Phi, psi and omega in degrees: 000141181287110186283345183290331183277088190222029185270330188239189175280137177249132176246123188232095176288120178262001178178173173090354177253145182063023179196164172257116179118176176055048183281126176195126182224131177260143173241130186229131171221117184051244185259021180240134174232132168239156184234131176258119176068162183199075190256170175247170168229168181262152189295147172288167181301329183273000178268073189295127177080356181279137183271313184217161174234127181239162184284153174281118183251028179308316180301318181290322179293322179292337181241034188302324181293342181265342185285117186265325185190158169251134176242129187247129185285320181194177194263026176278154183304324182285003176234340180236349192298332183269357185305313181300322181289320182287323182288346172286341183257333185234142175253087187223141179287153179244135177241131181200165176285175193299306182293318179303315180293324177301319179288324176296317182296324177297320177294315180298323180296319179299330182261012181056041182242002188300323183280340187261343183263126178281138183206153181217131177277133185241145177261159176298140181090347180282146178247135179242127176271133179214099183062231179282354187257154168229130186240126179253134178270127182238134182295129171228175174248146177203187180277008169224147183287167177065027175286147183225146164261161180238134164262118184254108182266125178226165177301338181274347183139181183259134174242134174252128177246117187286341194063192173283130184207163166216168176256108182237107182279348178231063181294157179293323183226138173078197188263166175287166177307142183275075180295328181299316181294320177299320178294319179299315181294322178301322181294331181279349179104120180238127182290313183212149177236125180250113190241138174306125184254002191309316182253024185295343178275347186266124178288166174080205182246152172281133181294155178293146177302331183297335181297331180292325179301320179294322178296317178301315180303314182291325178291321178296321180291321183289328184246051186291341184256012180229157172290140181248130176240124183242123177259128178210176177291134181303325187277355181275081186296322179296323178294316178300318179301318182290326175295316180296320178300313181293320179299316180295319181298324183257016172068035180255146172275150185244131174245135178253125182238137179109128187302313183295323178295315179299315182299313184290319179296321178298312180296313183296320181289323177297326182271000175088018180263358175230133177254101182250113180302150179303146176064016178274314181280135174228160176283158180303323181298335183278354181306321184294344182276354184233146174300147183305321184287357177255016182230155173219135178252131171256124189224158170278169176111013182292346180256012176075017181302132190297328183263359182287161188302314184295321179298320180290326175295318184294323181263008172080015182256002177286129188287337189245338185237123176249131180287134179245154179303337182276356184286145171248123184245126184246124173268107181259061179189164170255147177297133172293141179311128182104341183261002188302316182296317181296318179295316180299321180297316180295317179300315179299317180297321181292318180295322178299328179280000175094000183286154175268116185252128180241125181221026178236146173061023180241028182206141165233151183285159174262007185244151184288138171271186191302317184293326177290323177297317178298320180300314181296316178297321181292327178285317188272326179045063183283164174285318182240144178250125180234094177297138177225173174060085175157168174291169185302322181296328178288318179298318180295320180298321178291323177301322177297320177300316180298321178296319178299328181280358175102006179283139176287151183302325182290346178261004177249119190240108174265115184262163173246153178304129180096347178295146173249105179267118175262127191224134176209179179299329185283317185200166174220123180209152175281117187252349185196177177216133179250164178296125180204165179140190185276140170243125187269136178251121179232107185065234179269355182274126177247113176083000180271356172255116180236197185300320182294315180296318180297322179297317178298318179296323178299314180298314180300320184287329185264324189243342181086189184222142171241126178252127179251120183245130173214152180253139187222142176287126184304130174083345185253337184078008181281123180279127179264316178213155179094189001285139175250150183245132171236132179232146176223128176072012180257297174220159176283114192304317185298328182267000187231032182302318183295316180300315182290326176296317179296321179297320180296321177299317178301316180295316181299318177297318180298314182294320178299316179300317181296319179294319179300324180278354180074026180285126179240352180290117184299321181297320179294319180297314180298318181297316180295321178298314179301313185295312185291317180291319179300317180295318180296312183297318180297317181297321185276326190236348187057038175233156178234075178292162174287130181249120182243100174282132177238121180251125178257133180270132178234000000 
């Protein structure tokens, strides 16, 4: 990074832009860095075998002595999921509200980091000093409780980061968003406003979460003679509360299915964010003790995840719950972009089993639509507008809103991951770029799967593999046995005997030529085998499988 450019505040998004997920942004002034959020994202379709994707924190590791603190807006995976992986690399305190910290602590405990990571629970209105920065926690609404926006005070000016938010005047739990405080800070002058762009394409206002409760009540009344199974996001605690309220009203017992759902409900209820009447929750094993119409299941799998509880119920592999034709299944979520096919597959499987599936009008978003975004800008009235959180089309849609509000194009800044935005009252410009992007987690391996490994997996998945085995006398190049061919995922061996016999002839000719020339270099032999077999296979099948020559020394 160019050290000469050191006059203003620097805003450095290390993730979360041009994508949904992996939110993490660094703020730097002189020798102080603070970080907002530390989330993960889930793998794209072409990331074969990858479990999770976390941000590249090379910049933070290179400047570890300057990193003062992490501040977390709320407890969703795309904002807290990477914390255990990052905290293995950095020794930095974490500041968050009560429920958010409860969910973070559960993650740290799973990774045996609970005792080593410093953390502090913060209340709304509280200010935390961190190096040159002071950070104020401001109450907002979202689809999980205890969400916060941050006012970040620096010597260069004040930046407000909304986090994920909506304006909900009738939240299920707690108070409405603190618009008054945002307005007060706006009157004192705000250098930049960073606003959630997820719903920037949607006109109007996002409906209150309470409207879903009324829909649940009417659905419970309408399907009084069937078992009800509701799939929703594990982290939507308010949604779970409303399901429990309706279940209690209609005398149903509640079963919670799915590890993440069980964990979050356990944490939220222990911390007082869920009000569950006594004797309402039962274990899955107890379902057989109650008539079906007296039970309701809350489950994970609303996004069609293959290993989630609802997907296993749909394909008949769930060990404890079997779908019956009398069941009513409610999807209380919208598919995240990219998940539509997976959700559709689960719905089709459920309908084939005879279940009644409902997937309309049982969800409201946790993100602000256009009118709420306009409201925040009108209250804060910043000098610079910085859309965050969303794909490029979402960021662009918010930029359009800012233009409608009268902001000049040079004061609207759409950033890319890794950009270094230097910002002051005089000007705002991208002055540098740092290493940033996705780091893939596969099993226990962090970052050991990269582009080359993914390319190989892509070839294996699409074209298969041919393994060529031969034994050779060390140092002489003399073939003792082989070459033999083993193939997987290329052709069905029983139906392709002739093709494989011809391939073997090609290999034998290649090996004979090499022996005649006196070639003993194993790398040269392997290369020739790959080239000749690859050319033959392409000519015969128009496929390019991965070819792995294996030479055994005898």
